[in-house]
N, C-alpha and C positions, 0 to 999 in steps of 0.2 A: 417805932419807926423800922423801916426793913434792916438796919444795920445793926438792930439787938437780938436778932432772930439766929436761928441753928448753924445758919452757913457762917457765924464768926468761928465754929469750932474747925472751919479748915484753914482758917489763919492759924490755929494754934500750934499745927507741925511743924509749919516753916519758920514761926519765932524759934520753937524750941532749936531745930535743926538749926538755926544760923547762930546761935548763942552757944553750941554745943561746938559748932563749925569754929567760930570766934576762940572758945577756951584753947581749944586744939592747936591753932596757929601762936596763940599767947604762949601756950606751952611749952610747942616745939621750938620757938624760937629762943626761949627764954632759958631753955635746956642748951640748947649749941650754940647759944651766944657765948656761954662758958669755955668751949672747947677752943682753942686756939690753934690754929693751921700751924701744920708745922713749917712750912716756908718764911712763914710771919707776914705774909705781904698782905699790904691792908684792902680792903674793899673798894675802895677808890683806886688802887693802882692795877688792881686786877680790873675793875671796868674799864680802866682806860687801854690798857693792854688788849683785851676782847675786843673792844669796840675797834681799835687801830687795824687789828690784824681782821678785822670783818668788814672792811670796806667802810667802817661807821669813825673814821677821824676825825670827822668836823663835827660830831654831837659835841656838845658843852656837858659838862658834868656841875652839879651846882649842890650847895645842901638845902635841906630843906626842914621845914621846924616841925614836930610831931614825931610818935613813933609808929612806927611801918608803914610812913605814909609814901615810901618809896615808888617813883613812878615815871615814865618815860612821857614824855610830851611830846608826839609829833608834827603839833602845830608851829613850835618854837626850835624844835630839834635839842631840846635838854634832857638829859637822865639827870632826873633829882634823887639824892639819898637824905634818908633821915641821919639825924646824929646818932641814934645805936647804930649806924649802916657805915657810913660814909669812912670815917676814921677806925675801924675796928678790924682787928685780924681773924676776927672767929667765924667758922665753917657756917654758922648760919647767917653772918653779915655777908660771907662774899657769896654764899647761896641766892640770898637776896638780890645782890647789885647783878651778879648773873643774868639771874632772870630778869631783869630790869633791861640789861643790855642785850638779853633776845629779844624783846620787843623792837629795840632799836635795829639789829639784823633784820626781823621782820619786815619793818618799814624800808630799809632800804633794798630788800629784793623784790620788793612790792607784794609779799605776800596776800593772799587775795583776802581770807577771814578778816583779816585786820583792816585793810581797805573798806570793807563790807561796815563792820564796826565802827570806824570812822566817819562813814557815809551817813549811819542810823545815830548818832549820836544826836546832831542837831533837832533831828525830828521824834527820836524817842524823850527828849528833854522837854519838848511842847507836850508830845503826848502824853506824858507822866503826871503832868500839871494838870490839863485838861480834862483830862478821863473823866476823872469823878464828877464835877458840877454840870459835864456833858449828860454823862450817865446819870444821875438826879433830878434834872431836869426832863430829860427824857421819860422818867418814871414818872415823875410827878404830874407831867402834862399825858401821860398817856400816850405819848407817840414813838413808838417802834424804830423808826429809822434814825432817830436823836440818841434813843438807847444803843441801838448798834454802834453808832459813830461811838459811842464811850468807851463801849466792849472794843474797838478795832483799836482804837487810840491805846487802852492797857495791853492790847496782845502784841504792840510795838516794844513794849517791856520785856515782856516774856522771849519775843525773837532778838532781843539786844541781850540777854542772859543766855540764850542756846548759842550766840555768835561768839560770845565771849567763851565759853569751854575751850574749843579748840584754840583757838590765841594763847589761851593761857597756858593750856597744856602744853601746847608747842613751843613757846618761849619757857618753860622748864625745862623739854626735853634738850633744847638748842644749849641751855645754861649749861646743863649738865654733861651734855658732850664734849661743851669746849671747854668746861674747867676739869674733864677727864685727860685729853689731846695735850691741853698746855699743861697736864702737870701741875696745876695748882692745887690742888688736894688728893690725897691719898685714897685710895679706896674704902678704906674704912671714913675717913672724912666723906667723901662724898655719898654715902649712905646717910651721913647725918644732916649734908645741904639737900638732900633728897626728900628725906623726913618733914624737911622744914616746907620747903615747896610741896610737897603733898600736902597738906594740912593748908597750905594759903589755898589749893586748889579747892579745898571742901568748902570754902566760904562762897566761893563761886557755884558752884554744887547748888548750897542751899537757896541760895539768890533765886537760882532757877529754878526750885520746885516750891518756892515762897510763890514765887511768879505765876507759876503753874494752877497752884491753887487757889491766888486769888483771882484768876480768870475764870476756872473753875466755879468760883461762887458768884460772882457778876452773873454768870450765865443760868444758873440756878435761879438767882434774884429775879434776872428779865422773863425766866421761863416762868417762872409761878406768876408774877403780873400777868402775863401773856393767861392762863388759864382761867 
C-alpha cells in the first residue's frame, strides 16, 4: 500500500524534531525548577497579580493534573496551572505561569492571531480526524476531487500550527516584559525563564514542521497516483 513507500521518510525528520524539542523543554524546565526566585513568590501569586494588573482580574486560576499541562482556557476564562507550577516559587514555574497569563492578556485585548486560532479550533478538529479517510477513499476510487478535499482538510492543521507560532511567541514576550517591569525576577532569573519559554516554543515549531512535511507527503502521493 502507498503508506509503506519512500514518502514515509518525510515523516521521520518531523518526529525526530518533535522528540528533540520535547527533550529540550523537559530539560530546561527541570533545570530552572531547581532555581528558586529571590523574592520567594509562588507562581500562583505572580499569576494572580499579573492578571489583576492587566485587566484580567476576572480570570480564575485552578490546579490541573499532569506535568506541564498548564494552559489558559478562553472559553471558561480559567488559567490552569499544573501541580509542579502552581505552588512553586521556581524561576521555571513563574515563567510558565506568566506565559499563560500572556494568553489571558491576549484574550482581554482581542489579539487578532489568538482570535483566529480560536476560530480555527472546531474546523481543525474535524479536518484532522477526517482528512485521512477522505484522502484514502479518494485514492481507492481514483476520484481526484475527493483526494483534494482530504489534502485541504489536512492543510488546515498546518494553518493552525502556523497561526499558533505568533500566538505563543507573543505570549512569551508579554510574560518576560511583565515579569521584568514588575520586578518579579532579576535579570539573571529572567534569562532562566526565557530559556524555559524558548524551549517550549520549539515544540510548536516542531509541530509546524511536522505538519508541513506530512502535507508534502500527501501531495506527492496524490501526484504519483495521477501520473
